[in-house]
C-alpha angles and dihedrals in degrees: 000000000000124000090250091054091048089052092051092046093051094037089220133132119262095260092063093067096072138014115272119264130198089263093051097045124209120339115272119251110256112244123229113274091253091063099033095127090060089070085078111079090206090059091048091058090042090052091049090054091047091050092055088052094046092048093052092043094052093047090048094049089053098045097041093052091046092049093049093051093043091051099041108016088214132127087198090061090050088054091044094058091048091048090052091058089046094055092054089045091060088067102028101048096061090045088051089056092052090048091051091052094045108042123090093219119032095189091069090060089054093049095050092049094047090050089054090050090053091054091049093051092048090049093053090048090052093049090052091049090052091048089239102115117130132177088251091060090056090050093051091047091048091051093049092045090048089054091050096044095047092050091047103043100070090051091048093048093047092046090064092071091046090054101046109015128237099287093061095039096104091048094045095047091047091050090048089051089049088055090052090048092048088053089049089049095052111024108052091049090047091048092047091049091049091049094050093044090052092051101261120160140060091066096316108121100158096103090058089080091075090055090054093049090053089049090054091052091050091053089051091051089053090055093049096048091051089064088070094057108098115197122158117255115256104261097213116018115212110273094325091193097037121119112269093222091053091053091047090052092049090051093054090043090054091054092049094050095044106073098193093052092045090050094048094049094045095048092045091054091054092046092051092046094053096035102048102046092095092057094053091052098038099101091059095033092057092050100042103033103027100028091232127164125213094278092051091046090054090049091051091055091045097052091056084061090062092065092038092053092049091047095048092050090051090051090049089058098047124101123246095269140083089022095144092053091051090048091053093046091052092047091051090051088050092052095049092047091049091050090053090045091055090057096049126095094173115101095210095046089048089052092055091047091052089057088060090044089055091051092055093041092056092056091051095045098046100041098041088058093044094050093050092048092046095055102035122097114245096238091059098037097107095046094046091049088051089055087048087055091042088065089065090053091052088046092054089054095044092051091061093083088050090055089053089049088052089055091049104036102019132263095265093063092046092052093043094051091050091049091051090051091053093050091051092048094050093048090053092049091051086063093056114080091192088069103023095054098050111128 
């Protein structure tokens, strides 16, 4: 058994495998179980890179949605821009999975894609500064960013196991999710406050350029931190000269012939579809239903990060058992909180409910990823994770009719119907031991 396998089996940091020597220095203090993955310096650099990415992504989701609604005043246009990213994801996500399974070094894929995202953010900021920004520019940027993100994400997800090993995978993914939720807690509120302080709102979008310049810098920081992550090159990439379409086909065939993977991916798609509708509509919902300005919209997005951060830290502390039950419990909590949110017209009550939404959302996000990575075979990991990401592309397209319904019937009814669908789905899954009893 290799030293790496011994480390995974014992779930201990490197220094615990042998007594300290003069060269090694004193033994490192063991971290609490919740933060065990941080004992690995590689994971610390990996997390720093992820946080730069999460920070930029959360700021961009806030500012792009706000810009679209300020420019167009249409829920349909909010759905349109999400559908545009979804269409490109249908093609890019499977290719990203093949790339993740073929390349010798996954971190280079991440760095190239994040550099492209930095250029896109800087370009939008420049267009705003020159008073040349149109809705069409945001669509083009969203499509290109969707291409970049869908190619990058399977490599980034698969790299987590390479960095920490399988025994710490639940802990590492939950900590990564906590980083994303911390970014959601801090950055949208900060961006909204900056926007309001600089005079944004009521048709004035000029101050948004500074948000985009900050986003570009955060993407650059993500690229730089990834240089410090040292993971051995893959010795023998999967069929380096094999046809891409053949590898894509084999990935989908693997999902279809592996019942547990097919079930996990299918159920996750439905949970995401019912559970994320509110977020797509939130820029318009906050303005029309809650009477919120850009600073209050940023705060609404941020407070959901409070619950998400708490939930992800709880997941990081849990043992490797009963994970499907916890996922379903969190999803049920999410559905009930969203149903109550759809009935509220009070800004402050809605804020409290979004904290609960964030708590349930973190359980679903962390554990759905962990369960897929636990049950998938290593040789198909990148391609299966690309199909996992492909679901989000399909979701972005499927949400477009809901955005039209929000224009016709109102956003509260659209969010409420989605919440009811999520509650019904979770109650059905609780009745199926094949899903409920997954560890």
